[in-house]
C-alpha positions in Angstrom: -45.0 -140.3 -10.7 -42.4 -140.6 -13.4 -44.4 -138.0 -15.3 -44.6 -135.5 -12.4 -41.0 -135.5 -12.1 -40.2 -134.9 -15.5 -42.7 -132.0 -15.4 -40.7 -130.1 -12.7 -37.6 -130.9 -14.3 -39.3 -128.7 -17.0 -40.6 -126.1 -14.9 -38.3 -125.3 -12.6 -35.7 -124.0 -15.1 -38.2 -122.0 -17.2 -39.1 -120.3 -14.0 -35.6 -120.1 -12.9 -35.1 -118.3 -16.4 -37.9 -115.9 -16.2 -36.9 -114.8 -13.1 -33.5 -114.3 -14.2 -35.2 -112.1 -17.1 -37.7 -110.5 -14.4 -35.2 -109.0 -12.4 -32.6 -107.4 -15.2 -35.5 -106.2 -16.7 -36.0 -104.3 -13.5 -32.6 -103.6 -12.4 -31.5 -101.9 -16.2 -29.4 -98.9 -14.8 -30.7 -95.4 -16.3 -28.6 -91.9 -16.0 -30.3 -91.0 -13.0 -28.6 -93.6 -11.2 -24.8 -92.0 -12.5 -22.8 -90.0 -10.2 -23.8 -86.1 -11.6 -27.3 -86.0 -10.7 -28.6 -86.4 -14.3 -31.6 -85.5 -15.6 -33.7 -85.6 -19.2 -35.8 -82.4 -19.6 -36.2 -82.6 -23.5 -36.0 -85.0 -26.6 -36.6 -84.7 -30.3 -36.0 -87.2 -32.8 -36.7 -87.1 -36.3 -39.2 -89.5 -37.9 -37.0 -91.3 -40.3 -37.3 -94.9 -39.5 -34.7 -96.1 -41.9 -31.6 -95.4 -41.3 -30.0 -91.8 -40.2 -31.9 -91.6 -36.9 -31.3 -88.2 -35.2 -32.0 -88.3 -31.5 -30.8 -84.8 -29.4 -31.1 -85.0 -25.7 -30.7 -82.0 -23.0 -29.7 -83.2 -20.0 -29.3 -81.3 -16.6 -26.5 -81.9 -13.9 -27.1 -81.4 -10.8 -22.9 -81.9 -9.7 -20.7 -80.5 -12.4 -17.2 -81.7 -10.8 -18.5 -85.4 -10.4 -20.7 -85.9 -13.6 -19.7 -89.2 -15.7 -20.5 -87.5 -18.6 -19.2 -90.2 -21.2 -21.2 -93.1 -18.8 -24.4 -91.1 -19.6 -24.1 -90.6 -23.1 -23.0 -94.1 -23.1 -26.6 -95.4 -21.8 -28.3 -93.4 -24.5 -29.6 -95.2 -27.4 -27.9 -95.3 -30.9 -28.6 -97.1 -34.0 -26.5 -98.4 -36.8 -26.7 -97.3 -40.4 -24.9 -93.2 -40.1 -27.1 -92.6 -36.8 -26.3 -89.8 -34.0 -26.9 -89.5 -30.6 -26.3 -85.8 -29.3 -26.6 -84.8 -25.7 -26.3 -81.7 -24.3 -25.7 -81.2 -20.9 -26.7 -78.1 -18.6 -26.0 -77.2 -15.4 -29.4 -77.4 -13.4 -29.0 -74.0 -11.6 -29.1 -72.7 -14.8 -31.5 -71.9 -17.6 -32.3 -75.0 -19.5 -33.9 -75.8 -22.4 -37.1 -77.6 -21.9 -37.5 -78.2 -26.0 -35.5 -78.9 -28.7 -35.7 -78.9 -32.6 -34.2 -81.2 -34.8 -32.8 -78.7 -37.2 -29.5 -76.5 -36.0 -29.1 -75.1 -33.6 -31.2 -77.1 -31.6 -31.8 -74.7 -28.9 -31.8 -71.1 -28.6 -27.9 -70.0 -27.6 -28.4 -66.8 -26.1 -30.6 -67.8 -23.6 -28.7 -71.6 -22.6 -25.2 -72.4 -22.0 -24.6 -76.1 -22.6 -21.5 -77.1 -19.9 -21.2 -80.2 -22.4 -21.6 -81.2 -25.7 -21.4 -85.2 -26.4 -22.0 -87.0 -29.8 -22.2 -90.5 -30.4 -22.3 -92.5 -34.0 -23.9 -95.3 -35.2 -22.3 -98.0 -36.8 -22.6 -97.9 -40.9 -23.1 -101.4 -42.0 
């Protein structure tokens, strides 16, 4: 009987911890959850795996006045060692690019007009 009790004293905390991990995993915020109606429509990343990773996103915005651009940028990933993440925000009702190039200019600036351009940098270690 004592052995059974010890097993349960070990199993119950493990199950509770596993439950919290699963809950946190399935309740992660995404850019679609933010005010403004964000939706990622294009993405490109360079092939560099060690330092200097460049990520470029094209994101449409449904509500330009209430959009939280800073919060959206904060949800996008960035690595250390001089990496950069650039987000181009486009009005959803206007034309927007569905493909991006890793080299500048990243899209055709004569056809598409970004309403906001945001960039964040990784730490240099």
